[in-house]
Structure formats: C-alpha cells, structure tokens
Backbone as XML, in Angstrom:
<?xml version="1.0"?>
<chain id="A" units="angstrom">
  <residue number="1" name="MET">
    <atom name="N" x="18.448" y="-11.620" z="-8.362"/>
    <atom name="CA" x="17.412" y="-12.087" z="-8.447"/>
    <atom name="C" x="17.993" y="-12.495" z="-6.947"/>
  </residue>
  <residue number="2" name="GLU">
    <atom name="N" x="16.493" y="-12.367" z="-5.434"/>
    <atom name="CA" x="16.823" y="-12.150" z="-4.380"/>
    <atom name="C" x="15.613" y="-12.972" z="-3.954"/>
  </residue>
  <residue number="3" name="THR">
    <atom name="N" x="15.782" y="-13.261" z="-2.365"/>
    <atom name="CA" x="14.377" y="-13.596" z="-1.819"/>
    <atom name="C" x="14.506" y="-13.205" z="-0.683"/>
  </residue>
  <residue number="4" name="GLN">
    <atom name="N" x="13.321" y="-12.667" z="-0.109"/>
    <atom name="CA" x="12.959" y="-12.209" z="0.426"/>
    <atom name="C" x="11.721" y="-12.890" z="1.597"/>
  </residue>
  <residue number="5" name="LYS">
    <atom name="N" x="11.793" y="-12.675" z="2.810"/>
    <atom name="CA" x="10.441" y="-13.043" z="3.862"/>
    <atom name="C" x="10.261" y="-11.923" z="3.693"/>
  </residue>
  <residue number="6" name="ILE">
    <atom name="N" x="8.791" y="-11.580" z="3.898"/>
    <atom name="CA" x="8.022" y="-10.721" z="4.565"/>
    <atom name="C" x="6.853" y="-11.384" z="5.438"/>
  </residue>
  <residue number="7" name="MET">
    <atom name="N" x="6.972" y="-10.308" z="6.829"/>
    <atom name="CA" x="6.089" y="-10.819" z="7.971"/>
    <atom name="C" x="5.072" y="-9.570" z="7.671"/>
  </residue>
  <residue number="8" name="VAL">
    <atom name="N" x="3.795" y="-10.069" z="7.427"/>
    <atom name="CA" x="2.473" y="-9.172" z="7.790"/>
    <atom name="C" x="1.999" y="-9.282" z="8.655"/>
  </residue>
  <residue number="9" name="SER">
    <atom name="N" x="1.601" y="-8.031" z="9.670"/>
    <atom name="CA" x="0.291" y="-8.445" z="10.757"/>
    <atom name="C" x="-0.430" y="-7.290" z="10.638"/>
  </residue>
  <residue number="10" name="GLY">
    <atom name="N" x="-1.469" y="-7.212" z="11.503"/>
    <atom name="CA" x="-2.975" y="-6.602" z="11.169"/>
    <atom name="C" x="-4.453" y="-7.964" z="11.003"/>
  </residue>
  <residue number="11" name="GLN">
    <atom name="N" x="-4.850" y="-6.973" z="10.530"/>
    <atom name="CA" x="-6.104" y="-8.118" z="9.592"/>
    <atom name="C" x="-5.654" y="-8.543" z="8.822"/>
  </residue>
  <residue number="12" name="VAL">
    <atom name="N" x="-5.292" y="-9.718" z="8.641"/>
    <atom name="CA" x="-4.592" y="-10.413" z="7.332"/>
    <atom name="C" x="-5.006" y="-11.809" z="7.226"/>
  </residue>
  <residue number="13" name="GLN">
    <atom name="N" x="-5.797" y="-12.253" z="8.732"/>
    <atom name="CA" x="-6.282" y="-13.741" z="8.705"/>
    <atom name="C" x="-7.520" y="-14.014" z="8.555"/>
  </residue>
  <residue number="14" name="GLY">
    <atom name="N" x="-8.353" y="-14.713" z="7.971"/>
    <atom name="CA" x="-9.543" y="-14.966" z="7.810"/>
    <atom name="C" x="-10.136" y="-13.762" z="6.972"/>
  </residue>
  <residue number="15" name="VAL">
    <atom name="N" x="-9.291" y="-13.007" z="5.752"/>
    <atom name="CA" x="-9.912" y="-12.192" z="5.489"/>
    <atom name="C" x="-9.820" y="-12.602" z="4.000"/>
  </residue>
  <residue number="16" name="GLY">
    <atom name="N" x="-9.371" y="-13.485" z="3.415"/>
    <atom name="CA" x="-8.733" y="-13.372" z="1.917"/>
    <atom name="C" x="-6.883" y="-13.048" z="1.490"/>
  </residue>
  <residue number="17" name="PHE">
    <atom name="N" x="-6.603" y="-12.249" z="2.803"/>
    <atom name="CA" x="-4.849" y="-12.401" z="2.218"/>
    <atom name="C" x="-4.309" y="-13.378" z="1.523"/>
  </residue>
  <residue number="18" name="ARG">
    <atom name="N" x="-4.190" y="-14.343" z="1.898"/>
    <atom name="CA" x="-3.360" y="-15.220" z="1.464"/>
    <atom name="C" x="-3.428" y="-15.524" z="-0.007"/>
  </residue>
  <residue number="19" name="TRP">
    <atom name="N" x="-4.861" y="-15.654" z="-0.143"/>
    <atom name="CA" x="-5.108" y="-15.728" z="-1.956"/>
    <atom name="C" x="-5.127" y="-14.914" z="-2.478"/>
  </residue>
  <residue number="20" name="SER">
    <atom name="N" x="-5.550" y="-13.151" z="-1.738"/>
    <atom name="CA" x="-5.464" y="-11.840" z="-2.655"/>
    <atom name="C" x="-3.772" y="-11.561" z="-2.863"/>
  </residue>
  <residue number="21" name="ALA">
    <atom name="N" x="-2.423" y="-11.858" z="-1.464"/>
    <atom name="CA" x="-1.279" y="-12.400" z="-2.184"/>
    <atom name="C" x="-0.775" y="-12.916" z="-3.212"/>
  </residue>
  <residue number="22" name="SER">
    <atom name="N" x="-1.307" y="-13.845" z="-3.107"/>
    <atom name="CA" x="-0.708" y="-14.898" z="-3.710"/>
    <atom name="C" x="-1.189" y="-14.671" z="-5.512"/>
  </residue>
  <residue number="23" name="GLN">
    <atom name="N" x="-2.658" y="-14.213" z="-5.554"/>
    <atom name="CA" x="-2.710" y="-13.933" z="-6.788"/>
    <atom name="C" x="-1.441" y="-12.272" z="-7.230"/>
  </residue>
  <residue number="24" name="LEU">
    <atom name="N" x="-1.538" y="-11.059" z="-6.210"/>
    <atom name="CA" x="-0.551" y="-10.046" z="-6.103"/>
    <atom name="C" x="0.697" y="-10.716" z="-6.676"/>
  </residue>
  <residue number="25" name="ALA">
    <atom name="N" x="1.378" y="-11.842" z="-6.471"/>
    <atom name="CA" x="2.544" y="-11.676" z="-6.837"/>
    <atom name="C" x="2.503" y="-12.877" z="-7.756"/>
  </residue>
  <residue number="26" name="GLN">
    <atom name="N" x="1.947" y="-13.711" z="-8.420"/>
    <atom name="CA" x="1.750" y="-14.069" z="-9.837"/>
    <atom name="C" x="1.535" y="-12.949" z="-10.961"/>
  </residue>
  <residue number="27" name="GLN">
    <atom name="N" x="1.188" y="-11.839" z="-10.547"/>
    <atom name="CA" x="0.699" y="-10.912" z="-11.524"/>
    <atom name="C" x="2.076" y="-10.263" z="-11.447"/>
  </residue>
  <residue number="28" name="ILE">
    <atom name="N" x="2.623" y="-10.124" z="-10.568"/>
    <atom name="CA" x="4.016" y="-9.645" z="-10.376"/>
    <atom name="C" x="4.854" y="-10.368" z="-11.197"/>
  </residue>
  <residue number="29" name="GLY">
    <atom name="N" x="4.866" y="-11.658" z="-11.445"/>
    <atom name="CA" x="5.795" y="-12.782" z="-11.719"/>
    <atom name="C" x="7.039" y="-13.081" z="-10.991"/>
  </residue>
  <residue number="30" name="LEU">
    <atom name="N" x="6.520" y="-13.208" z="-9.271"/>
    <atom name="CA" x="7.095" y="-13.313" z="-8.099"/>
    <atom name="C" x="6.665" y="-15.109" z="-7.742"/>
  </residue>
  <residue number="31" name="THR">
    <atom name="N" x="7.763" y="-15.706" z="-7.620"/>
    <atom name="CA" x="7.400" y="-17.638" z="-7.407"/>
    <atom name="C" x="7.980" y="-17.299" z="-5.616"/>
  </residue>
  <residue number="32" name="GLY">
    <atom name="N" x="7.222" y="-18.288" z="-4.649"/>
    <atom name="CA" x="7.471" y="-18.410" z="-3.365"/>
    <atom name="C" x="6.092" y="-18.802" z="-2.857"/>
  </residue>
  <residue number="33" name="THR">
    <atom name="N" x="5.815" y="-18.882" z="-1.554"/>
    <atom name="CA" x="5.140" y="-19.338" z="-0.430"/>
    <atom name="C" x="4.229" y="-18.279" z="0.360"/>
  </residue>
  <residue number="34" name="VAL">
    <atom name="N" x="2.974" y="-18.548" z="0.265"/>
    <atom name="CA" x="2.332" y="-17.638" z="1.714"/>
    <atom name="C" x="1.687" y="-18.630" z="2.709"/>
  </residue>
  <residue number="35" name="ARG">
    <atom name="N" x="1.892" y="-18.192" z="3.665"/>
    <atom name="CA" x="1.240" y="-19.031" z="4.748"/>
    <atom name="C" x="0.568" y="-18.347" z="6.096"/>
  </residue>
  <residue number="36" name="ASN">
    <atom name="N" x="0.150" y="-18.913" z="6.808"/>
    <atom name="CA" x="-0.589" y="-17.835" z="7.962"/>
    <atom name="C" x="0.117" y="-18.783" z="9.072"/>
  </residue>
  <residue number="37" name="CYS">
    <atom name="N" x="0.732" y="-17.863" z="9.903"/>
    <atom name="CA" x="1.681" y="-17.857" z="11.295"/>
    <atom name="C" x="0.598" y="-18.434" z="12.736"/>
  </residue>
  <residue number="38" name="ARG">
    <atom name="N" x="0.743" y="-18.931" z="13.700"/>
    <atom name="CA" x="0.050" y="-18.939" z="14.771"/>
    <atom name="C" x="-0.060" y="-17.591" z="15.278"/>
  </residue>
  <residue number="39" name="ASP">
    <atom name="N" x="1.046" y="-16.945" z="15.317"/>
    <atom name="CA" x="0.755" y="-15.441" z="16.120"/>
    <atom name="C" x="-0.559" y="-14.902" z="15.284"/>
  </residue>
  <residue number="40" name="GLY">
    <atom name="N" x="-0.965" y="-15.253" z="14.420"/>
    <atom name="CA" x="-1.511" y="-14.123" z="14.089"/>
    <atom name="C" x="-1.189" y="-13.698" z="12.617"/>
  </residue>
  <residue number="41" name="GLN">
    <atom name="N" x="0.319" y="-13.235" z="12.324"/>
    <atom name="CA" x="0.999" y="-12.908" z="11.254"/>
    <atom name="C" x="0.757" y="-13.643" z="9.998"/>
  </residue>
  <residue number="42" name="VAL">
    <atom name="N" x="1.011" y="-13.353" z="9.025"/>
    <atom name="CA" x="1.706" y="-13.810" z="7.574"/>
    <atom name="C" x="2.408" y="-13.766" z="7.299"/>
  </residue>
  <residue number="43" name="GLU">
    <atom name="N" x="3.166" y="-14.581" z="6.723"/>
    <atom name="CA" x="4.697" y="-15.045" z="6.438"/>
    <atom name="C" x="4.232" y="-15.402" z="4.220"/>
  </residue>
  <residue number="44" name="LEU">
    <atom name="N" x="5.473" y="-14.527" z="4.199"/>
    <atom name="CA" x="5.347" y="-14.413" z="2.672"/>
    <atom name="C" x="6.811" y="-14.900" z="2.159"/>
  </residue>
  <residue number="45" name="ILE">
    <atom name="N" x="7.552" y="-15.796" z="1.576"/>
    <atom name="CA" x="8.786" y="-16.207" z="1.135"/>
    <atom name="C" x="9.179" y="-15.868" z="-0.424"/>
  </residue>
  <residue number="46" name="VAL">
    <atom name="N" x="9.396" y="-14.727" z="-1.179"/>
    <atom name="CA" x="9.220" y="-14.602" z="-2.146"/>
    <atom name="C" x="10.352" y="-14.422" z="-3.141"/>
  </residue>
  <residue number="47" name="THR">
    <atom name="N" x="10.523" y="-14.929" z="-4.480"/>
    <atom name="CA" x="11.844" y="-14.696" z="-5.015"/>
    <atom name="C" x="11.254" y="-14.047" z="-6.344"/>
  </residue>
  <residue number="48" name="GLY">
    <atom name="N" x="12.592" y="-12.844" z="-6.547"/>
    <atom name="CA" x="12.292" y="-12.130" z="-8.174"/>
    <atom name="C" x="13.145" y="-11.170" z="-7.804"/>
  </residue>
  <residue number="49" name="SER">
    <atom name="N" x="12.999" y="-10.264" z="-8.983"/>
    <atom name="CA" x="13.924" y="-8.940" z="-9.075"/>
    <atom name="C" x="13.828" y="-7.664" z="-8.125"/>
  </residue>
  <residue number="50" name="ALA">
    <atom name="N" x="14.492" y="-6.994" z="-7.516"/>
    <atom name="CA" x="14.183" y="-6.150" z="-6.582"/>
    <atom name="C" x="13.349" y="-5.072" z="-6.846"/>
  </residue>
  <residue number="51" name="ASP">
    <atom name="N" x="13.405" y="-4.653" z="-7.953"/>
    <atom name="CA" x="12.100" y="-4.004" z="-8.498"/>
    <atom name="C" x="10.460" y="-4.627" z="-8.321"/>
  </residue>
  <residue number="52" name="GLN">
    <atom name="N" x="10.570" y="-6.230" z="-8.379"/>
    <atom name="CA" x="9.392" y="-7.093" z="-8.498"/>
    <atom name="C" x="9.171" y="-6.903" z="-7.233"/>
  </residue>
  <residue number="53" name="LEU">
    <atom name="N" x="9.966" y="-7.214" z="-5.820"/>
    <atom name="CA" x="10.007" y="-7.326" z="-4.700"/>
    <atom name="C" x="9.381" y="-5.940" z="-4.236"/>
  </residue>
  <residue number="54" name="ALA">
    <atom name="N" x="9.583" y="-4.605" z="-4.662"/>
    <atom name="CA" x="9.816" y="-3.869" z="-3.995"/>
    <atom name="C" x="8.067" y="-3.322" z="-4.305"/>
  </residue>
  <residue number="55" name="GLU">
    <atom name="N" x="7.454" y="-3.689" z="-5.764"/>
    <atom name="CA" x="6.079" y="-3.494" z="-6.031"/>
    <atom name="C" x="5.561" y="-4.414" z="-5.070"/>
  </residue>
  <residue number="56" name="LEU">
    <atom name="N" x="5.857" y="-5.396" z="-4.826"/>
    <atom name="CA" x="5.287" y="-6.350" z="-3.758"/>
    <atom name="C" x="4.754" y="-5.200" z="-2.517"/>
  </residue>
  <residue number="57" name="ILE">
    <atom name="N" x="5.838" y="-5.598" z="-1.865"/>
    <atom name="CA" x="5.912" y="-4.391" z="-0.569"/>
    <atom name="C" x="4.592" y="-3.354" z="-1.134"/>
  </residue>
  <residue number="58" name="VAL">
    <atom name="N" x="4.815" y="-2.583" z="-1.894"/>
    <atom name="CA" x="4.033" y="-1.380" z="-1.577"/>
    <atom name="C" x="2.952" y="-1.501" z="-1.828"/>
  </residue>
  <residue number="59" name="GLN">
    <atom name="N" x="2.490" y="-2.875" z="-2.596"/>
    <atom name="CA" x="0.743" y="-3.066" z="-2.950"/>
    <atom name="C" x="0.324" y="-3.911" z="-1.232"/>
  </residue>
  <residue number="60" name="LEU">
    <atom name="N" x="1.619" y="-4.674" z="-0.826"/>
    <atom name="CA" x="0.891" y="-4.996" z="0.636"/>
    <atom name="C" x="0.636" y="-3.549" z="1.587"/>
  </residue>
  <residue number="61" name="LYS">
    <atom name="N" x="1.031" y="-2.720" z="1.593"/>
    <atom name="CA" x="1.470" y="-2.027" z="2.393"/>
    <atom name="C" x="0.188" y="-1.014" z="1.996"/>
  </residue>
  <residue number="62" name="ARG">
    <atom name="N" x="-0.313" y="-1.275" z="0.798"/>
    <atom name="CA" x="-1.604" y="-0.120" z="0.596"/>
    <atom name="C" x="-3.086" y="-1.222" z="0.808"/>
  </residue>
  <residue number="63" name="GLY">
    <atom name="N" x="-2.411" y="-2.229" z="0.926"/>
    <atom name="CA" x="-3.921" y="-3.109" z="1.029"/>
    <atom name="C" x="-4.146" y="-3.567" z="0.137"/>
  </residue>
  <residue number="64" name="LEU">
    <atom name="N" x="-4.970" y="-5.069" z="-0.048"/>
    <atom name="CA" x="-5.376" y="-5.721" z="-0.802"/>
    <atom name="C" x="-7.071" y="-5.402" z="-1.371"/>
  </residue>
  <residue number="65" name="THR">
    <atom name="N" x="-7.254" y="-5.555" z="-0.445"/>
    <atom name="CA" x="-8.947" y="-5.507" z="-0.361"/>
    <atom name="C" x="-9.303" y="-4.529" z="0.521"/>
  </residue>
  <residue number="66" name="PRO">
    <atom name="N" x="-10.475" y="-3.937" z="1.240"/>
    <atom name="CA" x="-10.697" y="-2.996" z="1.839"/>
    <atom name="C" x="-11.037" y="-4.009" z="3.303"/>
  </residue>
  <residue number="67" name="TRP">
    <atom name="N" x="-10.973" y="-4.831" z="3.227"/>
    <atom name="CA" x="-10.883" y="-6.296" z="4.686"/>
    <atom name="C" x="-9.865" y="-6.033" z="5.034"/>
  </residue>
  <residue number="68" name="ILE">
    <atom name="N" x="-8.922" y="-6.172" z="4.620"/>
    <atom name="CA" x="-7.636" y="-6.175" z="4.957"/>
    <atom name="C" x="-6.738" y="-5.190" z="5.086"/>
  </residue>
  <residue number="69" name="VAL">
    <atom name="N" x="-6.473" y="-4.991" z="6.454"/>
    <atom name="CA" x="-5.267" y="-3.803" z="7.186"/>
    <atom name="C" x="-4.319" y="-4.486" z="7.463"/>
  </residue>
  <residue number="70" name="VAL">
    <atom name="N" x="-3.272" y="-3.573" z="6.695"/>
    <atom name="CA" x="-2.301" y="-4.335" z="7.198"/>
    <atom name="C" x="-1.438" y="-3.071" z="8.381"/>
  </residue>
  <residue number="71" name="ASP">
    <atom name="N" x="-1.291" y="-3.558" z="9.350"/>
    <atom name="CA" x="-0.618" y="-2.903" z="10.194"/>
    <atom name="C" x="1.333" y="-2.113" z="10.371"/>
  </residue>
  <residue number="72" name="ARG">
    <atom name="N" x="1.926" y="-3.873" z="10.199"/>
    <atom name="CA" x="3.388" y="-3.529" z="10.352"/>
    <atom name="C" x="3.712" y="-4.646" z="8.983"/>
  </residue>
  <residue number="73" name="LEU">
    <atom name="N" x="4.720" y="-4.511" z="8.556"/>
    <atom name="CA" x="5.753" y="-5.482" z="7.766"/>
    <atom name="C" x="6.812" y="-5.245" z="7.811"/>
  </residue>
  <residue number="74" name="SER">
    <atom name="N" x="7.280" y="-6.522" z="7.762"/>
    <atom name="CA" x="8.742" y="-6.124" z="7.943"/>
    <atom name="C" x="9.456" y="-7.153" z="6.915"/>
  </residue>
  <residue number="75" name="VAL">
    <atom name="N" x="10.567" y="-7.052" z="6.703"/>
    <atom name="CA" x="10.962" y="-7.925" z="5.263"/>
    <atom name="C" x="12.473" y="-7.800" z="5.659"/>
  </residue>
  <residue number="76" name="THR">
    <atom name="N" x="12.938" y="-9.442" z="5.563"/>
    <atom name="CA" x="14.550" y="-9.958" z="5.753"/>
    <atom name="C" x="14.768" y="-10.390" z="4.411"/>
  </residue>
  <residue number="77" name="LEU">
    <atom name="N" x="15.847" y="-10.294" z="4.486"/>
    <atom name="CA" x="16.610" y="-10.636" z="2.988"/>
    <atom name="C" x="17.363" y="-12.123" z="3.436"/>
  </residue>
  <residue number="78" name="LEU">
    <atom name="N" x="16.689" y="-13.187" z="2.410"/>
    <atom name="CA" x="17.087" y="-14.662" z="2.961"/>
    <atom name="C" x="18.329" y="-15.347" z="1.830"/>
  </residue>
  <residue number="79" name="PRO">
    <atom name="N" x="18.887" y="-15.821" z="2.154"/>
    <atom name="CA" x="19.502" y="-17.086" z="0.672"/>
    <atom name="C" x="18.803" y="-17.321" z="-0.420"/>
  </residue>
  <residue number="80" name="LEU">
    <atom name="N" x="18.888" y="-17.005" z="-1.189"/>
    <atom name="CA" x="18.609" y="-16.984" z="-2.550"/>
    <atom name="C" x="17.730" y="-18.380" z="-2.969"/>
  </residue>
  <residue number="81" name="ARG">
    <atom name="N" x="16.609" y="-18.535" z="-2.967"/>
    <atom name="CA" x="15.716" y="-19.825" z="-3.265"/>
    <atom name="C" x="14.920" y="-19.686" z="-4.510"/>
  </residue>
  <residue number="82" name="GLN">
    <atom name="N" x="15.101" y="-21.527" z="-5.123"/>
    <atom name="CA" x="14.385" y="-21.196" z="-6.266"/>
    <atom name="C" x="13.409" y="-22.044" z="-5.800"/>
  </residue>
  <residue number="83" name="PHE">
    <atom name="N" x="11.914" y="-21.275" z="-6.610"/>
    <atom name="CA" x="10.488" y="-21.732" z="-6.547"/>
    <atom name="C" x="10.179" y="-21.983" z="-7.896"/>
  </residue>
  <residue number="84" name="SER">
    <atom name="N" x="9.298" y="-23.038" z="-8.271"/>
    <atom name="CA" x="8.155" y="-23.123" z="-10.041"/>
    <atom name="C" x="7.623" y="-22.288" z="-9.985"/>
  </residue>
  <residue number="85" name="ASP">
    <atom name="N" x="6.670" y="-21.458" z="-8.480"/>
    <atom name="CA" x="5.407" y="-21.314" z="-9.031"/>
    <atom name="C" x="5.258" y="-20.282" z="-7.318"/>
  </residue>
  <residue number="86" name="PHE">
    <atom name="N" x="4.036" y="-20.333" z="-7.732"/>
    <atom name="CA" x="3.792" y="-19.180" z="-6.111"/>
    <atom name="C" x="2.655" y="-20.360" z="-5.383"/>
  </residue>
  <residue number="87" name="GLN">
    <atom name="N" x="2.705" y="-20.068" z="-3.824"/>
    <atom name="CA" x="1.878" y="-21.730" z="-3.583"/>
    <atom name="C" x="1.240" y="-21.062" z="-2.075"/>
  </residue>
  <residue number="88" name="ILE">
    <atom name="N" x="0.513" y="-21.122" z="-1.655"/>
    <atom name="CA" x="-0.513" y="-21.278" z="-0.795"/>
    <atom name="C" x="-0.055" y="-22.148" z="0.496"/>
  </residue>
  <residue number="89" name="ILE">
    <atom name="N" x="0.571" y="-21.893" z="1.201"/>
    <atom name="CA" x="0.558" y="-23.049" z="2.208"/>
    <atom name="C" x="-0.380" y="-23.402" z="3.277"/>
  </residue>
  <residue number="90" name="ILE">
    <atom name="N" x="-1.049" y="-24.271" z="3.519"/>
    <atom name="CA" x="-2.114" y="-24.626" z="4.071"/>
    <atom name="C" x="-2.110" y="-25.295" z="5.593"/>
  </residue>
</chain>
C-alpha cells in the first residue's frame, strides 16, 4: 500500500471531474480525497496498491468524460495515510 498526491491540470474544474474521479477511485478500490485548488488544478490524495494507483493514473490521463481535458498530471509519493473511504472535499 502507498499514498500518492496526484495533481491534475487542464479543463478539470466545473466539468464534473471531482465526481468522476471519486467514482473511478471507488470502483478501483482506492481511498482518499479529491479537491479543487485555487490555481485551477485538482488534487487527489489516494491510498491503494501500486496496481490500483497505476490504473487510476491511466484512466485519468485518458479523460473521464468528453468534456474533461487533462493537459498535465504529476504524481508525488507521500507517507502512507489511511482513509476510511473516498471523499470529495468542497
């Protein structure tokens, strides 16, 4: 198990990205949070296996819906964090 911070930029605010990312993370079996940042990016903090996290990244890069456009995605390994579920932070 590991925890990653994934920063996503592009057309990712105001288009349902947080909800779509939350649904995807839950389907994959990940826990964590997703929130909008003031600079227009979206931040995900996610915990799961390396395979689960890799699957999330592949899906995020593909785009979750036709109106979501991911221009850039960066991943940072964080100290392991435990979450009970996956939440959208408003």
